[in-house]
VOGU-3710 file (C-alpha; in Angstrom, 3 decimals, decimal comma):
1> maprvafqge> 303,565/-84,945/-49,786  304,133/-81,289/-48,485  307,781/-80,661/-47,420  307,835/-80,459/-43,565  309,941/-77,457/-43,233  311,461/-76,474/-39,728  311,482/-72,577/-38,248  312,136/-70,962/-35,170  309,452/-69,542/-33,322  305,601/-69,571/-33,314
11> pgafseeavq> 303,234/-69,235/-36,095  303,363/-65,836/-37,640  307,245/-65,489/-37,012  309,181/-63,721/-40,180  310,596/-67,078/-40,612  307,381/-68,792/-41,410  306,930/-65,928/-43,784  310,433/-66,845/-45,366  309,664/-70,605/-45,336  306,050/-69,858/-47,370
21> cvfadadprp> 308,410/-68,072/-49,700  310,069/-70,615/-51,082  308,133/-73,517/-50,177  304,567/-72,471/-51,389  303,245/-76,032/-50,758  304,931/-76,280/-46,949  304,123/-77,804/-43,785  305,762/-75,285/-41,582  306,735/-76,927/-38,576  307,396/-74,623/-35,455
31> hatfedvfea> 310,265/-74,849/-32,984  311,217/-73,174/-29,711  314,873/-72,403/-30,372  317,313/-72,631/-33,331  319,292/-75,509/-31,659  315,836/-77,561/-31,989  315,567/-76,140/-35,668  318,932/-77,859/-36,551  318,629/-80,963/-34,445  315,304/-81,325/-36,341
41> veghavdrav> 317,212/-81,101/-39,899  319,738/-83,060/-38,611  317,538/-86,083/-36,955  315,401/-86,161/-40,378  312,355/-85,255/-38,180  311,529/-82,734/-40,870  312,532/-82,587/-44,859  314,115/-78,913/-44,667  314,573/-75,876/-42,749  314,565/-72,143/-43,098
51> vpienavfgs> 316,705/-69,981/-40,694  318,176/-66,443/-40,273  321,663/-65,547/-40,956  321,780/-61,748/-41,019  320,256/-58,525/-41,028  320,822/-55,540/-43,022  320,202/-53,145/-39,862  321,265/-55,460/-36,864  323,907/-58,020/-38,226  324,515/-61,269/-38,016
61> vrvnydhlrt> 322,450/-64,027/-36,186  325,571/-65,398/-34,417  324,548/-68,635/-33,045  323,571/-70,216/-36,197  327,112/-69,668/-37,409  327,822/-72,264/-34,876  325,096/-74,439/-35,531  326,200/-74,673/-39,193  329,074/-76,234/-38,168  328,154/-78,313/-35,625
71> havtiigelq> 325,466/-79,995/-36,891  324,895/-82,669/-39,916  323,073/-80,198/-42,431  324,048/-78,362/-45,419  322,760/-75,272/-47,157  320,931/-75,736/-50,167  319,742/-72,128/-50,971  318,958/-68,694/-49,816  316,416/-65,609/-49,760  316,358/-62,180/-48,647
81> lrihhclmap> 313,153/-60,929/-46,874  312,017/-57,022/-46,431  311,419/-57,108/-42,626  308,667/-54,460/-41,689  307,557/-54,066/-38,030  304,558/-53,116/-36,254  304,174/-52,102/-32,859  300,969/-54,309/-31,587  298,935/-54,372/-28,303  295,341/-54,946/-26,977
91> egatiggltt> 292,546/-53,238/-27,714  292,358/-49,838/-25,876  295,890/-49,446/-25,553  297,835/-46,167/-26,588  301,426/-45,704/-27,561  301,585/-42,886/-24,687  300,441/-45,807/-22,166  303,073/-48,401/-22,923  305,439/-49,124/-20,150  306,971/-52,415/-21,901
101> vrshqqalgq> 307,554/-53,484/-25,249  308,394/-57,207/-25,886  309,923/-58,758/-28,835  313,104/-60,732/-30,335  316,509/-58,977/-29,374  317,160/-58,807/-33,305  313,654/-56,601/-33,829  314,141/-54,392/-31,030  317,471/-53,640/-32,509  316,207/-52,946/-35,796
111> crdwlrahvp> 313,834/-50,455/-34,241  316,192/-48,961/-31,319  315,689/-45,330/-32,874  312,205/-45,571/-33,567  311,469/-47,007/-30,067  313,723/-44,354/-28,104  311,861/-41,480/-30,325  308,391/-42,524/-29,570  308,402/-44,517/-26,230  311,492/-43,564/-24,608
121> dattaatpdt> 309,976/-44,214/-20,911  309,074/-47,787/-22,362  311,355/-50,619/-21,010  312,262/-53,044/-23,800  311,895/-57,135/-23,265  314,015/-59,671/-25,095  312,153/-62,897/-25,993  312,820/-65,747/-28,127  311,121/-64,618/-31,120  308,209/-61,625/-32,249
131> agaaravaaa> 305,608/-63,842/-33,038  305,913/-65,719/-29,430  306,127/-61,904/-28,003  302,509/-60,980/-29,503  301,140/-64,152/-28,561  302,055/-63,589/-24,839  300,924/-60,224/-25,254  297,714/-61,357/-26,517  297,362/-63,996/-23,523  298,320/-61,182/-20,730
141> gdpavaavas> 295,586/-58,540/-22,076  297,670/-55,581/-20,411  297,256/-52,436/-22,586  300,435/-51,165/-21,127  302,365/-54,181/-22,720  303,076/-53,992/-26,371  305,081/-56,098/-28,901  307,198/-55,647/-31,894  306,099/-58,262/-34,690  304,688/-58,596/-38,162
151> rraaeryglt> 301,192/-57,547/-39,255  300,175/-61,256/-39,807  301,143/-61,869/-36,267  298,662/-58,982/-34,941  296,161/-60,465/-37,081  296,898/-64,250/-36,010  296,614/-63,183/-32,313  293,972/-60,346/-32,464  296,054/-57,457/-31,444  295,711/-53,787/-32,616
161> vladglqdda> 298,176/-52,123/-34,411  299,756/-49,106/-32,928  302,249/-48,218/-35,576  304,101/-49,443/-38,527  307,107/-48,922/-40,063  309,434/-49,324/-37,339  312,296/-50,486/-38,651  315,139/-47,735/-38,207  316,072/-48,536/-41,885  313,569/-48,784/-44,766
171> qnftrflvla> 316,131/-51,471/-46,482  315,868/-53,611/-43,326  316,130/-57,135/-45,135  317,161/-60,375/-43,403  318,933/-63,133/-45,152  317,770/-66,667/-44,528  319,579/-69,913/-45,365  317,381/-73,156/-46,616  318,932/-76,238/-44,904  318,802/-80,291/-45,590
181> pvdanadpvg> 320,308/-83,253/-44,215  323,729/-83,470/-45,140  322,830/-86,683/-46,454  319,621/-86,127/-48,042  320,940/-85,490/-51,875  318,838/-82,747/-51,888  317,953/-80,391/-54,935  319,099/-76,977/-54,710  316,379/-74,122/-54,187  316,639/-71,528/-56,537
191> dgapktsltf> 318,048/-70,824/-60,000  320,584/-67,879/-59,255  324,301/-68,070/-59,782  326,415/-70,577/-57,330  327,498/-69,673/-54,385  329,768/-71,587/-51,790  329,794/-71,171/-47,915  332,538/-72,691/-45,891  334,556/-71,813/-42,600  338,236/-72,476/-41,651
201> vlqenvpgal> 340,862/-72,192/-39,105  343,963/-70,906/-39,702  347,093/-72,970/-39,032  349,290/-70,023/-37,313  347,767/-66,690/-35,689  350,894/-64,877/-37,366  351,028/-61,835/-39,456  349,708/-62,129/-43,356  348,051/-65,463/-42,320  344,567/-64,251/-43,226
211> fkslavfalr> 345,922/-62,393/-46,258  347,202/-65,423/-47,261  343,974/-67,487/-46,815  342,306/-64,771/-49,120  344,740/-64,638/-51,636  343,995/-68,137/-52,875  340,742/-66,814/-54,182  342,055/-63,508/-55,308  344,634/-65,592/-57,472  341,743/-67,476/-59,238
221> eldlakiesr> 339,532/-64,466/-59,753  336,885/-65,411/-57,441  334,991/-62,914/-55,790  334,446/-63,262/-52,073  330,828/-62,191/-51,015  331,125/-62,206/-47,400  333,483/-62,905/-44,487  332,850/-63,475/-40,611  334,852/-64,411/-37,640  333,829/-66,041/-34,442
231> plvghpgryr> 336,041/-66,899/-31,589  338,028/-69,705/-31,533  337,013/-71,672/-28,054  339,614/-72,582/-25,873  341,852/-70,523/-27,864  341,443/-66,726/-26,943  343,064/-64,471/-29,499  342,228/-66,814/-32,265  339,173/-66,770/-34,524  337,165/-69,232/-36,999
241> fyldvhgdat> 336,409/-67,431/-40,449  332,869/-68,165/-42,362  333,266/-67,202/-45,928  330,805/-67,049/-48,950  332,681/-67,336/-52,535  330,985/-66,883/-55,749  330,988/-70,476/-57,552  329,950/-73,658/-57,043  332,351/-76,169/-54,823  332,632/-78,549/-57,682
251> ddpvvralgh> 333,833/-75,819/-59,948  337,815/-76,187/-61,218  338,857/-72,588/-60,059  337,142/-72,921/-56,282  338,389/-76,782/-56,300  341,475/-75,678/-56,780  341,076/-72,568/-54,044  339,902/-74,752/-51,212  342,692/-77,447/-52,098  345,629/-74,771/-51,640
261> leeitmelqv> 343,121/-73,272/-48,657  343,745/-76,748/-47,132  347,370/-76,629/-47,397  347,378/-73,315/-45,191  344,496/-74,392/-42,746  344,108/-76,519/-39,586  340,601/-77,112/-40,353  338,485/-76,423/-43,576  334,581/-77,289/-43,966  332,335/-76,851/-46,956
271> lgsypqgaty> 328,809/-75,325/-45,467  326,910/-76,059/-48,816  326,935/-75,052/-52,473  323,343/-73,069/-53,395  321,888/-70,843/-55,822  322,041/-67,028/-55,156  318,553/-66,646/-53,552  315,819/-63,896/-54,518  314,567/-61,142/-52,705  311,515/-60,885/-51,540
281> adgreeaeep> 309,119/-58,216/-49,937  305,656/-59,326/-47,852  305,885/-62,685/-49,729  306,134/-61,422/-53,197  309,550/-61,463/-55,093  310,725/-57,856/-55,217  313,176/-57,587/-58,134  313,011/-53,799/-58,257  315,490/-53,688/-54,743  317,893/-56,493/-54,676
291> wgetel> 319,719/-57,513/-51,770  323,222/-55,786/-52,286  326,311/-57,681/-52,174  329,437/-56,500/-51,877  332,579/-58,138/-53,651  335,368/-58,288/-51,780
//
């Protein structure tokens, strides 16, 4: 039976393309919001999910960091997908005649410079997802309103592509996470070197506290790939930290580092251990231009 894989957005969304990169035989299940996706995984309404977590141009999808912590899911894989944006509108539309451009706020942010240069008088309107914007533009049929979405969305909803390659940087990759229910005993996706994602809150907000928390990894020669902070709700000026470290949570150096970290934090949660993901462009693995990770 094909795995049921949830994603956020309408059919034709970049997240659906990410699903098909890692699950060739998937039964993709669209959901309106990220909250819906996480609840579907947690409640076993689907087998897996694929969600974006970071874009190389516009930064992190912050809400999904919160969902990772508050839902009973675990990360079992990742991938990086090149995002190639197109400007699309009903037949007969022209770039000069546009008054409104609709898309997800992340997509609009990734194309900010292009939009300012080519449609400076058009108003941008944020929507829940890129493919949903394309579907709405097609349904309205107004040649003055366009969408920013994938070429597959234009084809699916019968829109004319007015311009392509809108992204402000050619290295416009989005990192996606593959999720499973925390109690599913799911096999990892991919065969790359292991990574572990975790979140923690420091016991005290004092000078040197963050340094000490990161030193537990440096002392054991463990490379950090990413660190992200989110405000700690109810405690202004304090933060929750999210961190990616190279290594599996069962490896002895990582086990010892996490044990040490637990001593100096008030909360520690492992979000998953999983293989480092492959990089894809237009549904194909792109080995020539891999996603660049910075070792901290």
